[in-house]
C-alpha angles and dihedrals in degrees: 000000000000115000111248116251115237115257121246089245090062090053098047117070119241119259090252092052092048091052091047091052092046093048092052090051094052092047093054090046090050092048091050093049088046091055089048096055101032092054104088115229116240121258118210119202123184108240106163150325130260106250098171141015114200125192120192104197091175116050106247089005130122115293120243109223108216134183093215134024138169113240109215131177089264096045142274125342131192115181107306093342118097123187112266094347093130124061139176114233139178123246090271091055098251112142123255119210141170091275090070098028109027092182085069087084088068094059117097127198114197136163126236128167094345093311131103116234120212116198136173140156113298092358128114116242114265119206124196137160122278089224122047104166094168091061119096127258115241129208109234139186125220117182089333093310120120118234138151135237134181111240112248094216141259098288091058090047093051090048094053095041090052091045097050091044098221131136089228120084122250124195134187124228134196128215113222126197096247092058122098108262130215122258116227089206088068087062100032118022092207091075121095115262093239097054117114134185140177116219106336116121093247126325135036100239132032120190126193132171124232089228091061092052089049091049090055092043088056088063097047134079090230126033119246128210133224089253091070091067095043101225123172098214122036118196129205135184097050138095124271112281093000087125086071091075098048104106095170129013141183122213113176105307092339124105119197131185122204112234104172144327120274112254110214130224145179091298088077088070095064111099106228089209096052109019089230119141118212098177089216123062143088086003095066092051090046089055090055093064114004103064120131128253116276089249090061098049090105088063105040104016107189098339116121115235121241124156132001130264115219139188122221112248093172129015127221146115124316123199135188103253096035114138116244116224122195109217123218135162 
């Protein structure tokens, strides 16, 4: 017996079903159009120009001024040098910074021909390999957080110990990509959960304007330079403290999101040219006019605010001369 062919009425949806399908389609179309028109377009407003890019390979060491740098999630990178990926520690692994050893600001760490070059006043240059995979990994402490670092060797340790002129031994460690990084959110809850850093105090990128530094200098007996405040990105062609209001910015292909202001400490009283700490200026002057709002005291306490800490939303290349755009919606 031949199988019966289905009738046309079985193949054609009922009027009710057709209306239902059509309604769902219209709803989805409407929803898509709604999202298109409800989502506010971005507005880009020119607010400044990048005048300097500063990479600090050694925590508390001298900055390297570069014309171009990669902006990664963990901070700036120039060749083999990554921002704050090397650090001086004591034998027990606790960090050593310019707060305890002001003359560290005179030590430069550069890279040449595949070697790192360590230089300081009245010291012979010391060269050593960037990668030293046979050296032990040390457990370190940065502001109470645990992190690792690969020891840079006995020659580096002897150089630092001799330079700093103490009986105790100092060592240098290097953070490598496979090591477990620190999470800024564990220090400051305003940072995104996914952010990671090596040895910076808190965030991956710090931004400051030339005008803000000039404003501060106008209130001091002696001018200060941007290097004293250790930013990564220096901006010109804007008003003093205008950077405080840039919640999101675009520089070249890089997108940065402001997280919080940078609360300043005793380290600002170390002169980057002499390595001498005064424990007074410019910190006292900053406290006279750059304290936070009362509603933010639980974040900044009594620290004056100078510069802005950013998280990296989109990585890319930064160059001196890049225009800075403020993003709004």
